C-alpha positions in Angstrom: -96.7 -178.1 -19.1 -99.8 -176.7 -20.7 -99.2 -173.6 -22.9 -100.6 -170.3 -21.7 -103.2 -168.3 -23.6 -100.5 -165.9 -24.9 -98.3 -168.8 -26.1 -101.2 -170.6 -27.8 -101.9 -167.4 -29.8 -98.3 -166.9 -30.6 -98.1 -163.6 -28.7 -95.4 -165.0 -26.5 -93.0 -167.8 -27.2 -91.9 -170.1 -24.4 -88.2 -170.8 -24.3 -87.6 -174.4 -25.6 -84.1 -174.6 -24.2 -83.3 -176.4 -20.9 -81.2 -174.3 -18.6 -78.0 -176.3 -17.9 -75.3 -173.6 -17.5 -77.3 -170.6 -16.4 -80.4 -169.7 -14.5 -83.0 -167.1 -15.5 -84.9 -164.9 -13.2 -88.1 -167.0 -13.4 -86.3 -170.2 -12.3 -84.4 -168.5 -9.5 -87.6 -166.7 -8.2 -89.5 -170.0 -8.3 -86.8 -171.8 -6.3 -86.9 -169.0 -3.7 -90.7 -169.1 -3.6 -90.5 -172.9 -3.0 -88.1 -172.4 -0.1 -90.4 -169.7 1.2 -93.3 -172.2 1.2 -91.3 -174.7 3.2 -90.2 -172.3 5.9 -92.5 -169.3 6.1 -95.5 -170.8 7.8 -93.6 -172.4 10.6 -92.7 -170.8 13.9 -89.2 -169.3 13.8 -87.9 -171.7 11.2 -85.9 -169.1 9.4 -83.6 -168.8 12.4 -82.4 -172.4 12.5 -82.1 -172.4 8.7 -80.0 -169.2 8.8 -77.8 -170.7 11.5 -77.3 -173.9 9.5 -76.5 -172.1 6.3 -74.1 -169.7 8.1 -72.3 -172.6 9.9 -72.3 -175.4 7.2 -72.7 -173.7 3.8 -71.7 -170.0 3.9 -69.3 -170.6 6.7 -69.5 -167.2 8.4 -69.7 -166.2 12.1 -73.1 -167.3 13.4 -73.0 -164.7 16.1 -73.3 -162.0 13.4 -76.7 -163.3 12.3 -79.8 -161.1 12.8 -81.8 -161.8 15.9 -85.4 -162.0 14.7 -86.9 -164.6 12.4 -88.0 -162.2 9.7 -84.5 -160.6 9.7 -83.0 -164.1 9.2 -85.3 -164.6 6.2 -84.1 -161.3 4.7 -80.4 -162.3 5.4 -81.0 -165.6 3.6 -82.8 -164.0 0.7 -80.1 -161.5 0.1 -77.5 -164.2 0.1 -79.6 -166.6 -2.1 -80.1 -163.9 -4.8 -76.4 -163.1 -4.8 -75.3 -166.7 -5.6 -74.1 -167.7 -9.1 -76.3 -170.3 -10.8 -74.3 -173.4 -9.8 -74.1 -172.3 -6.1 -77.8 -171.8 -6.1 -78.3 -175.5 -6.9 -75.7 -176.3 -4.2 -77.8 -174.2 -1.8 -81.0 -176.1 -2.6 -79.3 -179.5 -2.6 -77.8 -178.8 0.8 -81.2 -177.9 2.3 -83.0 -180.9 0.9 -80.3 -183.3 2.1 -80.1 -181.8 5.5 -83.8 -180.8 6.1 -84.3 -183.2 9.0 -81.4 -181.8 10.9 -82.3 -178.2 10.2 -85.9 -178.3 11.2 -86.8 -179.6 14.7 -90.1 -181.2 13.6 -89.7 -181.9 9.8 -93.0 -181.9 8.0 -91.6 -183.6 4.9 -89.6 -186.7 4.0 -86.5 -186.0 1.8 -88.2 -187.9 -1.1 -91.2 -185.5 -0.9 -88.8 -182.5 -1.0 -87.1 -183.9 -4.1 -90.4 -184.4 -5.9 -91.5 -180.9 -4.8 -88.4 -179.2 -6.3 -88.4 -181.5 -9.4 -91.8 -180.2 -10.3 -90.5 -176.6 -10.0 -87.4 -177.5 -12.2 -89.7 -179.1 -14.8 -92.0 -176.2 -14.9 -89.2 -173.6 -15.3 -87.2 -175.6 -17.8 -84.3 -176.4 -15.6 -82.0 -179.0 -17.0 -81.5 -180.6 -13.6 -83.5 -183.1 -11.4 -83.0 -184.6 -8.0 -82.0 -188.2 -8.2 -81.2 -190.0 -4.9 -80.2 -186.7 -3.2 -78.1 -185.4 -6.2 -79.0 -182.7 -8.6 -78.1 -184.3 -11.9 -78.4 -182.9 -15.5 -81.0 -185.5 -16.4 -84.6 -184.4 -17.1 -86.2 -187.4 -18.7 -88.6 -189.0 -16.2 -87.8 -192.5 -17.6 -84.1 -192.0 -17.3 -84.4 -190.5 -13.8 -86.5 -193.4 -12.7 -84.0 -196.0 -14.1 -81.1 -194.4 -12.1 -83.1 -193.9 -9.0 -84.3 -197.5 -9.1 -80.8 -198.9 -9.5 -79.4 -196.9 -6.7 -82.2 -197.9 -4.4 -82.2 -201.6 -5.2 -78.5 -202.0 -5.0 -78.6 -200.5 -1.5 -81.5 -202.7 -0.5 -79.8 -205.8 -1.8 -76.6 -205.1 0.0 -74.7 -204.7 -3.3 -72.4 -202.0 -1.9 -69.9 -201.9 -4.7 -72.4 -201.3 -7.4 -74.3 -198.9 -5.2 -71.1 -196.8 -4.6 -70.1 -196.8 -8.2 -73.6 -195.6 -9.4 -73.7 -192.9 -6.7 -70.2 -191.8 -7.8 -71.1 -191.8 -11.5 -74.1 -189.6 -10.7 -72.1 -187.2 -8.5 -69.4 -186.8 -11.1 -72.0 -186.1 -13.8 -73.7 -183.6 -11.6 -70.5 -181.9 -10.4 -70.9 -178.1 -10.8 -69.7 -176.0 -12.5 -67.4 -178.5 -14.3 -68.7 -182.1 -14.6 -66.2 -185.0 -14.7 -67.6 -187.0 -17.7 -64.6 -189.3 -18.1 -64.6 -190.6 -14.5 -68.4 -190.7 -14.5 -68.3 -193.2 -17.3 -65.6 -195.2 -15.5 -67.9 -195.4 -12.4 -70.9 -196.4 -14.5 -69.3 -199.4 -16.2 -67.6 -200.4 -12.9 -71.1 -200.7 -11.3 -72.0 -203.3 -13.9 -68.7 -205.1 -13.5 -69.1 -205.1 -9.7 -72.5 -206.6 -9.7 -71.7 -209.2 -12.4 -68.7 -210.4 -10.4 -70.7 -210.6 -7.2 -73.6 -212.5 -8.8 -71.5 -214.5 -11.2 -67.9 -215.3 -10.3 -65.9 -212.9 -8.1 -62.5 -213.7 -9.5 -63.6 -213.4 -13.1 -61.3 -211.7 -15.5 -63.2 -208.5 -16.5 -66.8 -208.0 -17.3 -67.0 -210.5 -20.2 -66.0 -213.5 -18.0 -68.3 -212.4 -15.2 -71.3 -212.1 -17.5 -70.5 -215.5 -19.0 -70.6 -217.1 -15.6 -73.7 -215.2 -14.6 -75.4 -216.3 -17.8 -75.0 -219.9 -16.9 -77.1 -219.2 -13.8 -79.7 -216.8 -15.0 -80.0 -217.3 -18.8 -79.1 -213.7 -19.7 -80.2 -212.4 -23.1 -77.3 -212.9 -25.5 -77.8 -209.6 -27.2 -77.7 -207.6 -24.0 -74.7 -209.6 -22.8 -72.8 -208.9 -26.1 -73.8 -205.3 -26.1 -72.4 -204.6 -22.7 -69.2 -206.5 -23.5 -68.8 -204.0 -26.4 -69.5 -201.1 -24.1 -66.9 -202.4 -21.7 -64.5 -202.7 -24.6 -65.2 -199.1 -25.5 -64.1 -198.0 -22.0 -61.0 -200.2 -21.9 -59.3 -200.2 -25.2 -56.1 -198.2 -25.9 -58.2 -195.1 -26.7 -60.9 -195.9 -24.1 -62.2 -194.2 -21.0 -59.9 -196.0 -18.6 -56.7 -195.6 -20.5 -54.3 -192.9 -19.4 -54.4 -190.9 -22.7 -58.1 -190.3 -22.3 -57.4 -186.9 -20.8 -57.3 -185.8 -24.5 -60.5 -187.6 -25.5 -63.7 -186.0 -26.7 -65.9 -187.7 -24.1 -68.7 -185.3 -23.1 -72.1 -185.1 -21.5 -74.0 -187.2 -24.1 -71.6 -190.2 -23.6 -71.6 -189.9 -19.8 -75.4 -189.5 -19.5 -75.9 -192.5 -21.9 -73.6 -194.6 -19.8 -75.1 -193.9 -16.4 -78.6 -194.5 -17.7 -77.7 -197.6 -19.7 -75.6 -199.1 -16.8 -78.4 -198.4 -14.3 -80.9 -200.1 -16.6 -78.6 -203.1 -17.0 -78.0 -203.3 -13.2 -81.8 -203.4 -12.7 -82.0 -206.1 -15.3 -79.2 -208.2 -13.7 -80.8 -207.9 -10.3 -84.2 -208.9 -11.6 -82.7 -212.0 -13.3 -80.8 -212.9 -10.2 -83.9 -212.6 -8.0 -85.8 -214.9 -10.4 -83.4 -217.8 -9.9 -82.9 -217.2 -6.2 -79.4 -215.6 -6.3 -80.9 -212.6 -4.4 -83.8 -212.4 -2.1 -86.6 -210.2 -3.4 
């Protein structure tokens, strides 16, 4: 984002830190203003939104809601600004994912809403972005695109196992307020193993054998194949992610984020190679 006049002159200093475990007033206000934009200029849209939030999110008696549209907006605003930072993201995520059922005549597609809020998050230095309906702690456009592409293409190709594992990896990484890094990594590498077995040989023993079989059909790059065999070994050895003693490991955000991005990229690579030789229809 372009620096302001005051920032260019050094009078004000913009915060260089992404907000990942808190939410400042500017970010919270911008999120509310975005919600206001979505619902304010539509006839009595605050009423159905308040009813949906009361019933599905806040879980309070709907017959105690205000009667008039503007009063429902005030009720929602008061609740929104009382939420802790993580529940605020839950609030936005719930609305974006259920927008079509909340609004009788939706004006936006969910993808458009995700892009709309992602611009706000980027501008206000949020450390989260929408990826396939999930608010995840990944802010790099290239990384976001890689994961989104892998989730979309596995769904389109009917690769349900890999699709489910990638969605689970992202959900566990995005879990608030306490992410599950260990199991996110397990799901990420399982996505690669699943797709390699489906495209290569289903009864292969582990990822290494599956990639070896797939390489015979698609001429996989040897370096990439070897690299992912080593990553699989990292998750499977006696001190690895999938071993029981890993509860005591030092696995954190950096490792989990790296794995979901890398595994998504490798899934995209495998699918592209498979399409080239006719294993999958484009």
